[in-house]
C-alpha positions as CSV (number, residue, x, y, z in Angstrom):
1,M,0.0,0.0,0.0
2,S,1.4,3.5,-0.9
3,P,2.1,6.0,1.9
4,V,-0.6,8.3,0.6
5,A,-3.2,5.5,0.6
6,D,-2.1,4.5,4.0
7,E,-2.5,8.1,5.2
8,R,-6.0,8.3,3.8
9,D,-7.0,5.1,5.5
10,R,-5.5,6.3,8.8
11,I,-7.3,9.7,8.4
12,R,-10.7,8.0,7.7
13,A,-10.2,5.7,10.7
14,A,-9.3,8.6,12.9
15,M,-12.3,10.6,11.6
16,D,-14.6,7.7,12.6
17,R,-13.1,7.4,16.1
18,I,-13.4,11.2,16.8
19,L,-16.9,11.4,15.5
20,R,-17.9,8.4,17.6
21,G,-16.4,10.1,20.6
22,T,-13.7,7.4,21.2
23,P,-10.4,9.0,20.3
24,E,-7.2,7.0,21.1
25,H,-4.4,9.5,20.4
26,S,-5.9,13.0,20.6
27,N,-8.2,15.0,22.8
28,G,-11.2,14.3,20.5
29,A,-11.8,17.9,19.6
30,L,-13.6,18.5,16.4
31,T,-10.6,20.2,14.7
32,I,-8.2,19.3,12.0
33,V,-5.3,19.4,14.5
34,A,-7.0,16.8,16.6
35,L,-7.8,14.7,13.5
36,A,-4.1,14.9,12.4
37,V,-2.9,13.8,15.8
38,E,-5.5,11.0,16.0
39,A,-4.4,9.8,12.5
40,G,-0.7,10.1,13.2
41,V,-0.1,12.4,10.2
42,P,1.2,16.0,10.0
43,R,-1.4,18.7,9.9
44,N,-0.3,19.8,6.5
45,A,-1.3,16.3,5.2
46,L,-4.9,17.5,5.7
47,T,-4.5,21.1,4.7
48,Q,-2.5,20.4,1.6
49,R,-2.6,16.8,0.3
50,H,-6.0,15.6,1.5
51,T,-8.2,18.7,1.5
52,D,-11.1,16.5,0.4
53,L,-10.9,14.5,3.7
54,K,-10.6,17.8,5.7
55,N,-13.8,19.1,4.0
56,E,-15.5,15.7,4.5
57,F,-14.6,15.8,8.2
58,Y,-16.1,19.3,8.6
59,D,-19.2,18.3,6.6
60,K,-19.8,15.4,8.9
61,V,-19.3,17.6,12.0
62,R,-21.9,20.1,10.6
63,A,-24.2,17.3,9.6
64,R,-24.4,15.9,13.1
65,G,-25.5,19.4,14.3
66,G,-22.2,20.3,15.8
67,T,-19.9,23.1,15.0
68,P,-16.1,22.6,14.8
69,D,-14.2,23.7,17.8
70,S,-12.1,26.1,15.8
71,E,-15.3,27.8,14.5
72,Q,-16.7,27.9,18.1
73,R,-13.5,29.5,19.3
74,L,-13.6,32.1,16.5
75,R,-17.3,32.9,17.2
76,R,-16.5,33.4,20.9
77,Q,-13.6,35.7,20.0
78,V,-15.7,37.7,17.5
79,R,-18.4,38.1,20.2
80,R,-15.9,39.2,22.8
81,L,-14.3,41.7,20.3
82,K,-17.7,43.1,19.4
83,E,-18.4,43.6,23.2
84,L,-15.0,45.3,23.6
85,R,-15.7,47.5,20.6
86,A,-19.1,48.6,22.0
87,A,-17.5,49.4,25.4
88,D,-14.8,51.4,23.7
89,A,-17.3,53.3,21.6
90,E,-19.2,54.2,24.8
91,E,-16.0,55.3,26.6
92,I,-15.0,57.4,23.6
93,A,-18.4,59.1,23.6
94,L,-18.0,59.9,27.3
95,L,-14.5,61.2,26.8
96,K,-15.7,63.5,24.0
97,A,-18.4,64.9,26.2
98,D,-15.8,65.5,28.9
99,V,-13.5,67.3,26.5
100,E,-16.3,69.6,25.5
101,G,-17.0,70.4,29.1
102,L,-13.3,71.0,29.9
103,V,-12.9,73.3,26.9
104,G,-15.9,75.3,28.1
105,A,-14.4,75.6,31.6
106,L,-11.0,76.6,30.2
107,H,-12.7,79.3,28.0
108,Q,-14.6,80.6,31.0
109,T,-11.5,80.9,33.2
110,T,-9.6,82.5,30.4
111,I,-12.2,85.2,30.1
112,E,-12.3,85.7,33.8
113,N,-8.6,86.0,33.9
114,Q,-8.6,88.6,31.2
115,L,-11.3,90.6,33.1
116,L,-9.2,90.5,36.3
117,R,-6.1,91.7,34.5
118,Q,-8.2,94.5,33.0
119,Q,-9.4,95.5,36.4
120,L,-5.9,95.4,37.8
121,A,-4.6,97.6,35.0
122,E,-7.4,100.2,35.6
123,R,-7.0,100.3,39.4
124,P,-3.3,99.7,40.2
125,A,-4.1,100.5,43.9
126,V,-2.9,97.1,45.0
127,R,-0.6,97.2,48.0
128,T,1.8,94.5,48.9
129,L,1.6,93.2,52.4
130,P,4.8,92.9,54.5
131,T,6.4,89.6,54.4
132,Q,7.2,89.4,58.1
133,P,4.6,90.4,60.6
134,R,5.5,93.1,63.1
135,P,4.5,92.7,66.7
136,V,1.6,94.9,67.8
137,L,2.4,97.1,70.7
138,G,0.6,96.2,73.9
139,W,0.3,92.6,73.0
140,P,2.5,89.8,74.4
141,N,5.6,89.4,72.4
142,A,7.5,86.1,71.8
143,V,9.0,86.2,75.3
144,G,5.7,86.6,77.0
145,L,6.3,90.2,78.1
146,F,4.2,93.2,77.2
147,D,5.8,95.8,74.9
148,E,5.7,99.2,76.4
149,V,3.8,101.8,74.6
150,P,6.1,104.8,73.9
151,P,4.9,108.1,75.6
């Protein structure tokens, strides 16, 4: 028997074992990888040389009402990515609203700052306060004594 014919027989036998739920060499997943492991052939034997057997396997899986594990994984991933995309869109909308509010607040404070600068320019009667406080006469000083009021 040729190696290719032997491969095809092993693949068909592995396909039957997996579909019956009695795998001997793999985890029994409904995937091409599990089928290749179960048949003892490299995966590319199914994806390149025996594509008809690969398609037959997937057809049998679908015919029994099941979905291949790889397709289930992809569907879960697509669902998760759609949820993440929706959450991101919601967050972006909130951030855009926050930006508009912050721009408005910045504009308002800029106008208030300009008005205050104008008022300061019109009335420069601002006095600076001394940096060190001077003791008030008649009040206790740092030593606890009263300062004398000069006559």
